[in-house]
C-alpha positions as CSV (number, residue, x, y, z in Angstrom):
1,M,1.1,-35.0,53.9
2,Q,-1.4,-35.0,50.7
3,R,-3.8,-32.1,50.6
4,V,-7.3,-33.2,49.6
5,P,-9.6,-30.9,48.0
6,R,-12.9,-30.0,50.0
7,V,-16.2,-29.7,48.8
8,R,-18.5,-26.9,50.1
9,G,-21.8,-27.8,51.7
10,A,-23.6,-26.0,48.9
11,Q,-21.9,-28.0,46.4
12,I,-23.2,-31.3,48.1
13,A,-26.8,-29.9,48.1
14,M,-26.4,-29.0,44.3
15,D,-25.2,-32.7,43.8
16,Y,-28.4,-33.8,45.5
17,L,-30.6,-31.4,43.7
18,A,-29.3,-31.8,40.1
19,Y,-28.5,-35.5,40.3
20,G,-30.3,-37.1,43.1
21,W,-27.2,-38.4,44.5
22,S,-27.3,-40.2,47.7
23,P,-24.5,-39.3,50.3
24,D,-22.9,-42.7,49.5
25,E,-23.1,-41.9,45.6
26,M,-21.6,-38.4,46.5
27,C,-18.5,-40.3,48.1
28,R,-18.1,-42.4,45.0
29,Q,-18.2,-39.1,42.8
30,H,-15.9,-37.2,45.2
31,P,-13.5,-40.0,46.5
32,Y,-11.7,-37.6,49.0
33,L,-15.2,-37.0,50.8
34,T,-16.0,-39.2,53.8
35,P,-19.3,-40.7,54.5
36,A,-19.4,-38.8,57.7
37,E,-18.8,-35.3,55.6
38,A,-21.4,-36.4,53.1
39,Y,-24.0,-37.2,55.8
40,A,-23.3,-34.0,57.8
41,A,-23.5,-31.8,54.7
42,M,-26.8,-33.5,53.8
43,A,-28.3,-33.0,57.3
44,Y,-26.9,-29.4,57.4
45,Y,-28.8,-28.8,54.2
46,F,-32.0,-30.2,55.3
47,D,-31.7,-27.9,58.5
48,N,-31.1,-24.9,56.6
49,Q,-32.6,-25.6,53.3
50,A,-34.0,-22.1,52.6
51,E,-30.8,-20.4,53.2
52,I,-28.6,-22.6,51.1
53,D,-31.1,-22.8,48.3
54,Q,-30.9,-19.0,48.2
55,E,-27.0,-19.3,48.3
56,I,-27.2,-21.3,45.3
57,E,-29.7,-19.2,43.5
58,T,-27.4,-16.1,44.1
59,E,-24.3,-17.9,42.8
60,W,-26.4,-19.0,39.6
61,Q,-27.4,-15.5,39.0
62,Q,-23.9,-14.2,39.3
63,A,-22.4,-16.8,37.0
64,Q,-25.2,-15.9,34.3
65,R,-24.3,-12.3,34.5
66,E,-20.6,-13.1,34.2
67,L,-21.3,-15.3,31.4
68,A,-23.5,-12.8,29.6
69,Q,-20.5,-10.2,30.0
70,A,-17.6,-12.5,28.9
71,V,-15.7,-11.8,25.8
72,R,-16.7,-14.2,23.0
73,S,-13.9,-15.3,20.9
74,P,-14.2,-14.6,17.1
75,F,-14.6,-18.3,16.4
76,V,-17.6,-18.6,18.9
77,L,-18.9,-15.6,17.5
78,R,-18.7,-17.0,13.8
79,L,-20.1,-20.1,14.8
80,R,-23.2,-18.2,16.7
81,A,-23.7,-16.2,13.5
82,K,-24.1,-19.4,11.3
83,G,-26.5,-20.7,13.9
84,L,-24.2,-23.6,15.2
85,L,-24.4,-22.5,18.7
C-alpha cells in the first residue's frame, strides 16, 4: 500500500489566504488531497479562523527568526556585499 503525504489544515488555510485557491484548486495542486478533505479543512478553518491565523503567524515568526540566525555561505555573503541579493 502506497503511503500518501498529508497536508495540515493550516497549510490548506495558507493556500487559501496566499493564492485564493478554492478547495477544488487545492485538490489540483495537491493531487493526494480528496475533495472531502479540502472542504473539511476549509470548514474547520472558517470555524476556527482566529486560532489558525495565530498558528500561521507564530510559525511565520519562527521561520523568520530561524532565517535570521541561519549561517550564510561565503558565496551568499559575497553576493550580498555586492548588492546582488
